[in-house]
Backbone bond lengths (Angstrom), bond angles and torsions (degrees), N, CA, C in turn:
res aa  C-N    CA-C-N  psi(-1)  N-CA   C-N-CA  omega(-1)  CA-C   N-CA-C  phi
1 M - - - 1.441 - - 1.559 109.76 -
2 K 1.338 116.66 130.16 1.446 123.30 179.81 1.534 107.88 -122.92
3 F 1.341 114.32 152.54 1.493 118.98 173.71 1.542 112.55 -53.17
4 G 1.368 116.88 -39.73 1.408 118.45 -178.44 1.477 115.69 -62.86
5 D 1.379 115.00 -16.87 1.475 118.46 176.91 1.550 112.43 -64.51
6 Y 1.348 113.59 -19.33 1.522 118.36 -177.23 1.502 113.44 -95.11
7 I 1.323 117.23 -2.11 1.485 119.20 177.45 1.517 111.72 -88.73
8 M 1.323 115.14 125.74 1.404 120.64 -177.08 1.518 111.25 -83.84
9 P 1.379 120.86 119.78 1.424 121.03 176.84 1.522 113.40 -76.60
10 A 1.344 116.24 164.94 1.480 121.15 -179.54 1.515 110.88 -52.17
11 E 1.363 118.11 -35.88 1.470 121.76 -175.89 1.495 112.35 -64.04
12 K 1.318 120.65 -18.73 1.478 124.07 -177.76 1.525 113.79 -87.04
13 E 1.300 116.31 5.43 1.501 119.69 -173.90 1.566 110.48 -55.47
14 G 1.291 113.41 134.59 1.472 120.05 -179.39 1.546 108.27 -113.57
15 K 1.329 114.36 -143.92 1.475 120.97 -178.87 1.515 109.39 -64.24
16 E 1.297 116.98 -45.41 1.467 122.63 -176.05 1.549 107.31 -76.81
17 K 1.259 116.77 147.68 1.483 120.79 178.29 1.531 109.94 -97.08
18 H 1.319 117.34 103.64 1.463 120.11 -179.52 1.503 115.83 -118.52
19 V 1.296 117.10 -12.49 1.506 121.04 -176.87 1.508 108.47 -67.64
20 P 1.324 116.40 128.29 1.498 118.50 177.98 1.570 107.92 -74.66
21 F 1.299 116.27 121.88 1.462 123.02 178.26 1.501 108.67 -87.00
22 I 1.338 118.18 127.74 1.461 123.28 -174.94 1.497 110.17 -109.01
23 E 1.357 117.77 116.40 1.395 124.15 174.69 1.531 107.36 -102.84
24 A 1.315 116.52 112.10 1.441 123.49 178.64 1.481 110.42 -158.11
25 P 1.313 119.33 154.26 1.498 121.68 178.65 1.530 110.06 -64.65
26 E 1.246 119.56 149.68 1.456 126.82 177.10 1.493 110.48 -78.94
27 I 1.363 116.88 -29.85 1.440 122.92 -179.77 1.508 106.97 -131.99
28 V 1.373 117.09 132.76 1.467 122.28 178.38 1.550 109.09 -132.03
29 K 1.284 114.63 165.94 1.472 120.93 -179.27 1.564 107.64 -90.49
30 K 1.308 114.88 137.18 1.465 120.90 179.78 1.531 111.30 -53.56
31 G 1.341 115.13 126.65 1.479 118.76 175.22 1.463 117.48 77.45
32 E 1.324 120.10 -0.28 1.446 122.92 -178.83 1.528 109.81 -105.30
33 F 1.351 117.28 137.76 1.387 123.45 179.47 1.524 112.54 -63.96
34 F 1.318 118.86 144.17 1.427 124.38 175.27 1.519 109.81 -140.49
35 Q 1.318 113.74 157.30 1.542 118.85 -174.01 1.471 110.53 -89.98
36 I 1.327 116.80 140.99 1.468 124.22 172.14 1.505 108.44 -129.63
37 T 1.299 116.42 135.22 1.471 122.56 172.72 1.495 109.57 -124.21
38 I 1.295 117.17 131.07 1.448 124.22 179.69 1.524 107.82 -118.64
39 T 1.286 114.60 126.90 1.493 122.13 -179.68 1.510 109.67 -126.24
40 V 1.322 116.49 132.97 1.505 120.60 173.90 1.534 103.90 -104.25
41 G 1.347 113.16 124.83 1.456 118.98 -179.20 1.502 109.16 81.89
42 K 1.283 117.36 51.20 1.489 123.80 -177.32 1.575 111.08 -56.97
43 E 1.322 114.63 -49.99 1.473 117.89 -177.33 1.528 112.56 -93.00
44 V 1.326 118.10 -37.53 1.440 122.22 173.77 1.496 109.82 -119.37
45 P 1.377 117.41 114.25 1.478 119.33 -175.56 1.530 111.70 -55.27
46 H 1.320 113.43 139.38 1.462 119.74 175.29 1.542 107.70 -77.49
47 P 1.326 119.33 142.06 1.457 121.02 176.11 1.555 109.91 -58.91
48 N 1.325 114.31 152.44 1.438 119.51 179.91 1.552 108.01 -137.17
49 T 1.330 115.44 64.31 1.437 120.79 177.24 1.499 110.64 -115.63
50 V 1.269 116.98 169.93 1.463 120.46 176.71 1.535 109.74 -59.89
51 E 1.249 117.32 -36.22 1.496 123.81 -177.17 1.598 112.36 -76.19
52 H 1.320 114.29 -28.77 1.507 118.20 -173.31 1.523 106.98 -148.43
53 H 1.325 118.10 106.04 1.476 118.64 177.63 1.573 111.28 -156.72
54 I 1.319 115.77 169.55 1.390 121.37 175.84 1.584 108.72 -91.60
55 K 1.308 115.35 120.31 1.478 120.70 -174.16 1.542 111.74 -82.23
56 W 1.286 114.69 -42.96 1.503 118.13 -176.72 1.512 112.42 -156.27
57 I 1.311 112.87 158.19 1.488 123.16 171.94 1.515 109.07 -126.47
58 Q 1.339 118.10 133.21 1.447 121.61 178.52 1.527 108.98 -123.85
59 V 1.319 116.02 144.46 1.479 120.47 179.52 1.562 108.17 -123.83
60 F 1.327 114.64 132.29 1.452 121.37 175.66 1.524 109.39 -128.26
61 A 1.296 117.87 157.27 1.466 122.90 178.22 1.522 109.48 -126.81
62 V 1.283 118.58 129.01 1.460 123.16 169.89 1.553 104.22 -99.41
63 I 1.308 114.54 110.01 1.455 121.88 -172.33 1.502 109.15 -99.92
64 E 1.386 112.68 127.39 1.447 119.78 179.32 1.544 111.05 -59.05
65 G 1.312 114.09 133.27 1.469 120.81 176.39 1.552 115.56 86.23
66 R 1.320 114.87 -9.05 1.475 120.45 -179.17 1.535 108.25 -80.96
67 P 1.342 117.66 131.59 1.472 117.00 -177.11 1.530 114.03 -70.58
68 Y 1.292 119.37 -29.12 1.501 120.94 178.01 1.505 109.14 -121.40
69 N 1.303 115.73 122.76 1.471 125.02 179.62 1.473 107.79 -131.91
70 P 1.353 119.14 158.22 1.418 127.24 -2.71 1.546 111.39 -85.03
71 V 1.330 114.26 169.93 1.479 122.76 174.96 1.556 105.98 -99.99
72 H 1.286 118.96 132.70 1.467 121.17 172.80 1.492 110.31 -77.80
73 V 1.327 119.17 120.87 1.459 123.97 -177.53 1.491 111.74 -96.27
74 A 1.360 118.09 -48.38 1.448 120.59 -174.46 1.500 110.82 -161.22
75 T 1.361 115.66 154.60 1.489 123.60 173.70 1.522 105.86 -136.29
76 F 1.308 119.15 131.84 1.405 127.06 179.14 1.557 107.58 -122.97
77 D 1.290 113.35 116.26 1.476 122.25 179.40 1.528 110.13 -96.79
78 M 1.326 117.52 133.46 1.446 119.28 -174.23 1.550 110.27 -130.44
79 G 1.299 114.21 145.11 1.448 118.98 178.57 1.512 107.26 -103.56
80 P 1.342 115.47 148.74 1.473 119.49 178.88 1.470 111.90 -66.64
81 T 1.319 116.68 153.78 1.454 130.41 179.31 1.546 114.90 66.85
82 Y 1.347 120.33 -28.59 1.431 120.12 -177.78 1.545 114.82 -97.70
83 S 1.280 115.79 -15.06 1.510 119.06 -177.42 1.484 111.34 -116.00
84 N 1.307 113.95 163.31 1.490 123.43 173.00 1.512 106.18 -115.36
85 P 1.337 117.61 136.17 1.472 119.05 -176.29 1.504 111.53 -76.05
86 E 1.336 117.23 63.18 1.446 126.17 177.05 1.457 109.20 -142.40
87 V 1.341 118.71 126.03 1.472 122.52 177.37 1.532 111.06 -130.63
88 S 1.282 114.33 150.47 1.481 120.68 176.19 1.503 107.95 -133.27
89 F 1.354 117.32 142.78 1.441 121.68 178.61 1.520 107.21 -159.89
90 K 1.327 113.56 171.43 1.501 119.60 176.19 1.532 109.14 -113.73
91 M 1.327 114.54 146.16 1.484 118.12 173.23 1.492 106.61 -149.26
92 K 1.334 116.47 171.06 1.460 121.05 -179.45 1.548 107.17 -135.45
93 L 1.323 115.02 157.50 1.459 122.40 179.42 1.507 109.15 -132.58
94 E 1.321 116.29 149.97 1.497 122.38 175.37 1.495 107.75 -106.25
95 A 1.321 121.05 -16.37 1.493 123.56 178.98 1.502 112.39 -146.51
96 N 1.290 116.88 165.83 1.453 120.50 179.03 1.531 109.18 -52.37
97 A 1.344 117.09 147.37 1.448 119.05 -177.13 1.502 110.22 -154.61
98 T 1.263 115.89 162.42 1.478 125.57 170.59 1.497 105.54 -116.72
99 L 1.366 113.93 123.26 1.477 120.09 174.15 1.531 109.65 -87.40
100 F 1.261 118.30 130.15 1.472 124.19 172.78 1.494 107.81 -112.35
101 V 1.352 115.33 129.80 1.442 121.99 177.34 1.518 110.91 -116.92
102 L 1.311 117.30 124.14 1.446 123.64 173.21 1.537 110.17 -107.83
103 E 1.323 115.83 143.33 1.468 118.54 173.62 1.566 106.11 -139.30
104 Y 1.336 110.25 148.23 1.462 116.92 -177.71 1.554 112.34 -115.67
105 C 1.300 119.99 118.93 1.392 127.71 174.33 1.543 107.41 -97.34
106 N 1.300 116.80 130.21 1.481 120.23 -174.59 1.515 111.00 -67.00
107 V 1.340 118.76 -16.36 1.459 121.52 -178.41 1.595 110.03 -103.92
108 H 1.278 113.58 -41.89 1.504 118.27 -169.99 1.540 114.24 -109.69
109 G 1.298 119.39 7.92 1.443 124.23 172.63 1.513 116.52 77.08
110 L 1.300 115.68 -151.81 1.503 123.23 -172.34 1.497 113.11 -88.99
111 W 1.329 115.73 138.00 1.445 122.80 178.11 1.504 108.04 -132.64
112 E 1.346 116.41 152.65 1.475 121.11 179.31 1.494 112.16 -138.40
113 N 1.315 112.94 161.39 1.393 122.96 170.39 1.537 107.74 -155.04
114 Y 1.337 118.43 166.27 1.512 120.57 -177.63 1.501 107.82 -147.62
115 K 1.330 113.55 160.36 1.435 122.06 175.67 1.525 108.23 -149.85
116 S 1.332 116.48 131.96 1.500 121.59 177.12 1.533 109.29 -88.26
117 I 1.288 113.85 141.20 1.459 123.33 179.47 1.514 108.73 -127.46
118 K 1.331 113.04 131.64 1.490 119.21 178.72 1.518 107.96 -98.41
119 V 1.320 115.61 138.56 1.458 119.50 177.84 1.545 110.90 -109.85
120 E 1.274 116.05 130.29 1.519 121.24 -178.60 1.523 109.12 -110.45
């Protein structure tokens, strides 16, 4: 048994919308900042009550050619009722990478999604 066995991939989506949707360019310029927006419940809003909410979103990058991966990029901690499970930030890359986003729902556990980004 591994911790990863408990992370729900995008393919397991059920009635509730838990998969973190990643909006980012597919191609970016080396060393230049670019915008990323992550939304949980893109088409159907995720509940945001004390009883059922998204607690946090984490972003990691697996960078091509780097000997040790992944790299932690960001963590966003959210409180119920006051926040919306959507975050935007800027980052930069020096090499091709795959971004992995994890989010934690206090009722339905961990969910992930990923997006590959090419660096020119």
